[in-house]
C-alpha positions in Angstrom: 67.6 32.9 -22.3 67.1 29.4 -23.8 67.9 28.9 -27.5 65.5 27.5 -30.0 66.2 25.2 -33.0 64.0 26.0 -35.9 63.6 23.8 -39.0 61.9 24.8 -42.2 60.0 21.8 -43.5 58.1 23.1 -46.6 55.8 26.0 -47.5 54.4 27.2 -44.2 55.6 24.3 -42.2 58.1 24.8 -39.4 59.3 22.8 -36.3 60.4 24.8 -33.3 62.4 22.9 -30.7 62.8 24.5 -27.2 64.3 23.1 -24.1 60.9 21.5 -23.1 58.7 21.5 -26.1 58.3 20.8 -29.8 56.0 23.2 -31.8 55.0 22.0 -35.2 53.2 24.5 -37.4 51.1 23.9 -40.5 52.8 20.7 -41.7 51.5 19.4 -45.1 54.4 17.8 -46.9 58.1 17.1 -46.7 60.1 14.9 -44.4 59.7 15.7 -40.7 62.8 16.1 -38.5 63.2 13.5 -35.8 60.6 14.0 -33.1 61.9 13.4 -29.5 59.6 11.5 -27.2 61.3 13.3 -24.3 59.6 16.6 -25.1 56.0 17.7 -25.2 54.8 18.0 -28.9 52.2 20.6 -29.9 50.9 20.3 -33.5 49.3 23.5 -34.8 47.0 23.8 -37.8 46.0 27.3 -38.8 43.1 26.3 -41.2 41.8 23.6 -43.4 43.4 24.4 -46.7 45.3 21.5 -48.1 48.6 23.4 -48.1 48.4 23.9 -44.4 46.6 20.7 -43.1 47.6 17.1 -43.7 45.7 14.5 -41.7 49.0 12.5 -41.5 49.9 14.7 -38.5 47.7 12.6 -36.3 50.1 9.7 -36.7 52.7 11.7 -34.7 50.9 10.6 -31.6 52.2 7.1 -32.1 55.8 8.2 -31.6 55.4 10.9 -29.0 53.6 10.1 -25.7 52.8 13.8 -24.9 51.1 15.1 -28.1 48.5 17.9 -28.2 46.8 19.0 -31.4 45.7 22.6 -31.6 43.5 23.2 -34.6 41.5 26.0 -36.1 37.8 25.5 -35.6 37.2 25.5 -39.3 38.6 22.0 -39.4 35.7 19.6 -39.2 35.5 17.3 -36.1 35.1 14.4 -38.4 38.7 14.8 -39.6 40.0 14.1 -36.1 40.5 10.4 -35.2 38.1 9.3 -32.4 41.0 8.1 -30.3 42.7 11.6 -30.4 39.7 13.8 -29.6 40.8 14.2 -26.0 44.2 15.3 -27.2 42.8 17.9 -29.6 41.4 21.4 -29.2 39.7 23.4 -31.9 40.1 27.1 -31.4 38.1 30.1 -32.7 39.7 33.5 -33.4 40.5 35.7 -30.4 40.6 33.0 -27.8 43.3 31.8 -25.4 44.2 28.2 -24.5 47.0 27.1 -22.1 48.4 24.2 -20.2 51.5 23.7 -18.0 53.9 24.2 -20.9 52.5 26.8 -23.3 49.9 29.6 -23.7 48.3 30.1 -27.1 46.4 33.2 -28.3 44.6 33.2 -31.7 44.0 36.0 -34.1 41.4 36.1 -36.9 42.7 35.5 -40.4 42.0 37.5 -43.5 41.6 34.2 -45.3 40.5 31.0 -43.5 41.1 30.1 -39.8 43.6 31.6 -37.5 47.0 33.0 -36.7 48.8 31.8 -33.6 50.7 33.5 -30.8 52.5 30.9 -28.7 54.2 31.8 -25.4 56.6 29.3 -23.9 59.7 29.4 -21.8 59.9 33.1 -21.8 59.6 33.4 -25.6 56.8 34.4 -28.0 56.4 32.8 -31.4 53.9 34.0 -34.0 52.7 31.9 -36.9 50.5 33.9 -39.4 48.9 31.0 -41.1 47.1 32.8 -44.0 46.7 36.1 -42.0 48.1 38.4 -44.6 47.4 41.6 -46.6 46.1 39.7 -49.6 45.9 42.5 -52.1 46.1 41.3 -55.7 46.7 42.8 -59.1 43.4 42.9 -61.0 41.1 43.0 -58.0 38.9 46.1 -57.6 40.4 49.0 -55.7 37.6 48.8 -53.1 38.3 45.1 -52.5 42.0 45.7 -51.9 41.2 48.6 -49.6 38.9 46.5 -47.5 41.6 43.8 -47.4 44.1 46.2 -45.9 41.6 47.5 -43.4 40.8 44.0 -42.3 44.5 43.1 -42.0 45.2 46.1 -39.8 42.2 45.3 -37.6 43.0 41.7 -37.1 46.7 42.5 -36.3 45.8 45.0 -33.6 46.4 42.5 -30.7 50.1 42.4 -31.6 50.7 46.2 -31.9 54.0 47.0 -30.1 54.3 43.4 -28.9 57.8 41.9 -28.5 57.9 38.7 -30.6 61.0 36.6 -30.6 60.2 34.7 -33.8 57.6 35.4 -36.5 56.6 33.2 -39.5 55.1 35.5 -42.2 53.8 35.0 -45.7 55.9 36.4 -48.5 54.0 35.2 -51.6 55.4 35.8 -55.1 51.9 35.3 -56.7 51.0 38.8 -55.3 53.4 40.4 -57.7 54.2 44.0 -56.7 52.1 43.5 -53.5 54.1 40.5 -52.3 55.6 42.2 -49.2 52.8 44.5 -48.0 51.7 42.2 -45.2 55.3 41.5 -43.9 56.3 45.2 -44.1 53.2 46.3 -42.1 53.9 43.6 -39.5 57.5 44.7 -39.1 56.3 48.3 -38.6 53.6 47.2 -36.0 55.7 44.9 -33.8 59.0 44.5 -32.1 60.1 41.3 -33.8 63.6 39.8 -33.4 63.6 37.2 -36.2 61.4 36.7 -39.3 61.1 33.5 -41.3 59.4 34.2 -44.7 57.0 31.4 -45.7 54.2 30.6 -48.2 56.7 31.3 -50.9 55.7 28.3 -53.0 59.4 27.3 -52.9 60.3 30.4 -54.9 63.0 31.4 -52.4 64.3 34.2 -54.7 61.4 36.2 -53.3 63.4 36.6 -50.1 66.4 37.9 -52.2 64.0 40.3 -53.9 62.8 41.7 -50.6 66.4 42.2 -49.4 67.4 43.8 -52.7 64.4 46.2 -52.6 64.9 47.1 -48.9 68.6 47.9 -48.7 68.1 50.4 -45.8 65.3 48.7 -44.0 66.0 48.8 -40.2 64.8 45.2 -39.8 66.8 43.9 -42.7 69.2 41.8 -40.6 66.2 40.1 -38.9 65.0 38.4 -42.1 66.2 34.8 -42.2 67.4 33.7 -45.7 65.6 30.4 -46.4 67.0 28.6 -49.5 65.8 25.0 -49.2 63.6 22.5 -47.4 65.1 21.0 -44.3 67.2 24.1 -43.5 67.8 24.6 -39.7 68.5 27.7 -37.7 69.6 28.2 -34.1 68.5 31.3 -32.3 
């Protein structure tokens, strides 16, 4: 099985490098790793929020001859440069898109936009975007109950699915509810490796999860991110 090099950029931004492709997810700030022109580059944007979408991504087409932009349909067409419209697809939830290198499935988010399932070279990568169990302290009980029901419903397509790598929100702003979404995802799927994200650079939230889950069967699958630019090989 081919190995993947995974680089954490910032927030929910990651670069996955496989033998034939580069998959860039939700870049919005931070220095980018060197992009090889010898591989096909796919740039994913899960939704239009400014911490997930930076229009600077479109400049990547200048340095990589095979660049495809895969955007959520909530991003306005006017944000896409006219010269790149043929290299860009805007996807709605619960749709499939593919070419000769990858196949992409989209899931509906509990916030804006999409989550992505990407199949390439015999591996499956999941990037949640803002698909999460966003239950908050201080919200009415009914609101939080509906959030959990929506989260379960939108994740049904991945039930019992084998996922090689998942990028999942672990947001300290949710206080005691910070890990509800990740914990449910781990129960629902067969996932090899998890990269917590959307931590607002409070990486101690990963330590907190490890401390509070000493006997969790998936504990060894959680990658311990500590800084921007950190790279992993798997």
